[in-house]
Each structure stands twice: as structure tokens, then as C-alpha cells.
C-alpha positions as CSV (number, residue, x, y, z in Angstrom):
1,Q,99.5,11.1,117.8
2,V,102.8,12.1,116.8
3,Q,104.6,14.3,119.2
4,L,107.9,16.6,118.1
5,V,110.7,18.2,120.4
6,E,113.2,20.6,118.8
7,S,116.4,21.4,120.1
8,G,119.9,23.2,118.8
9,G,118.7,26.6,118.3
10,G,120.5,29.8,120.0
11,L,122.7,32.7,119.7
12,V,124.9,32.9,116.8
13,Q,126.8,35.7,114.8
14,P,126.7,36.2,111.5
15,G,128.2,33.9,109.2
16,G,128.3,31.4,111.6
17,S,126.5,27.9,111.3
18,L,124.0,25.8,114.1
19,R,122.3,22.8,113.4
20,L,118.8,22.0,114.8
21,S,117.0,18.6,115.7
22,C,113.7,17.0,116.0
23,A,112.6,14.1,117.6
24,A,109.7,12.5,116.5
25,S,107.8,9.3,118.9
26,G,104.6,8.2,119.0
27,S,102.4,6.8,115.8
28,T,105.7,7.6,113.7
29,D,105.0,4.6,111.4
30,S,102.4,7.4,109.7
31,I,104.9,9.9,109.3
32,V,105.1,10.3,105.4
33,D,107.5,13.5,105.6
34,M,109.1,15.8,107.8
35,G,110.5,19.6,107.4
36,W,110.8,22.9,108.9
37,Y,109.1,26.1,108.7
38,R,110.1,29.4,110.5
39,Q,108.4,32.9,111.7
40,A,110.3,36.0,111.9
41,P,109.5,39.1,113.9
42,G,106.7,40.5,112.5
43,K,106.5,38.0,109.3
44,Q,103.9,35.2,108.5
45,R,105.1,31.7,108.7
46,E,106.7,30.3,106.0
47,L,108.3,27.2,104.5
48,V,112.7,26.5,104.9
49,G,112.4,23.2,103.9
50,E,111.2,19.5,103.6
51,S,112.2,16.2,103.3
52,I,110.1,13.8,101.6
53,N,110.1,9.7,102.0
54,G,111.0,9.7,98.4
55,G,114.1,11.2,99.3
56,R,112.9,14.4,97.1
57,L,113.8,18.4,99.2
58,N,112.0,21.4,98.8
59,Y,113.7,24.7,100.1
60,G,112.5,28.1,100.5
61,D,114.5,30.6,97.8
62,S,115.5,32.6,100.6
63,V,118.0,29.5,102.3
64,K,118.3,28.0,99.2
65,G,122.7,27.1,99.2
66,R,122.6,27.8,102.9
67,F,120.6,25.7,104.6
68,T,120.4,21.9,104.1
69,I,117.9,19.2,105.8
70,S,118.7,15.2,106.3
71,R,116.5,12.6,107.3
72,D,117.2,9.7,109.7
73,T,113.5,7.7,109.2
74,A,115.2,5.1,111.2
75,K,115.5,7.0,114.4
76,N,112.6,9.3,113.5
77,M,115.1,12.2,113.4
78,V,115.3,15.6,111.1
79,Y,118.0,18.2,111.1
80,L,118.7,21.1,109.8
81,Q,121.7,22.4,108.8
82,M,122.1,26.2,109.1
83,N,125.1,28.1,107.3
84,S,126.1,31.4,106.5
85,L,123.5,32.7,108.4
86,K,122.2,36.4,108.4
87,P,120.5,38.7,110.7
88,E,117.0,37.7,108.7
89,D,117.0,34.4,109.4
90,T,116.6,35.4,112.8
91,A,113.1,33.5,113.8
92,V,111.3,30.5,115.5
93,Y,112.4,27.7,114.1
94,Y,109.4,24.8,113.5
95,C,109.7,21.0,113.2
96,T,107.0,19.6,111.0
97,A,105.5,16.1,110.6
98,R,102.9,15.1,107.6
99,T,101.0,11.8,108.8
100,R,98.7,9.5,106.8
101,I,95.0,9.3,109.0
102,G,92.8,7.6,106.7
103,S,92.4,6.8,103.0
104,N,92.8,10.1,102.0
105,S,93.2,12.2,104.9
106,W,96.5,13.9,106.3
107,Y,97.6,15.4,109.2
108,L,100.4,18.5,109.6
109,Y,102.2,17.9,113.6
110,W,103.9,20.7,114.8
111,G,106.9,21.3,117.5
112,Q,106.5,23.7,120.3
113,G,109.8,25.5,118.1
114,T,113.4,26.7,119.1
115,Q,114.5,30.0,119.3
116,V,117.6,30.8,116.5
117,T,118.5,34.7,116.7
118,V,121.5,35.5,114.6
119,S,123.0,39.1,116.0
120,S,126.6,40.2,116.7
């Protein structure tokens, strides 16, 4: 079992920056990658980005060039640095961790989410 706790959300003006953190605990040895999703009002949940164990980074098209994911595997932490924020970035941001639970089985854990509001 893995537990995920996000922090760092809040209110920021357009053009500002915000840094989100996510701490994983529990069976962290089974985590193979961590990342971030978000869900804006009236929209479906979408991928923000993810950090794979091999160092590969994947970002959604809407955040490329503005958001950066970093991961500290020793501390079981993943971060999301958000720059040049837009009102369209307003959403609940969720931390995720993918774990291996068998020879060919996987499970995706979700945090409770942290609210990010971009408004003047």
C-alpha cells in the first residue's frame, strides 16, 4: 500500500509561479514512476506530466515549456514547478504513483489533490 500527500497549492496571480510537492509513504519500494494529473472545472482529468525511473519525462502539450517535474527517489518525493501560470491552469492537481504488485500487474495510486487557483 502506498500513501500520497500533496502540498503547495494555493492562489497565485497570472504569470506567477507555484511549486507543488508530493510525499509517498508505505510500500515505496514498489514505485516505478510518479507524476501529476489535474482536473479543471467542467473538464476531465488530464495528464500534466510524469517522471519515469529511467529519467524520462513526459508532459502534456498544454504545459510544455512552463511546468517541470523533478523526482527525488531517495526521499520518495516528486515535485511540480509551475511557471507562467494562466487562469486555464486552475484545477485540482493530483499526485500519482505507479507500483508493481505482481509479475505482470500494476496499480496507480492517487493522492487527495491540492487546489491551484490562478486569478487576479
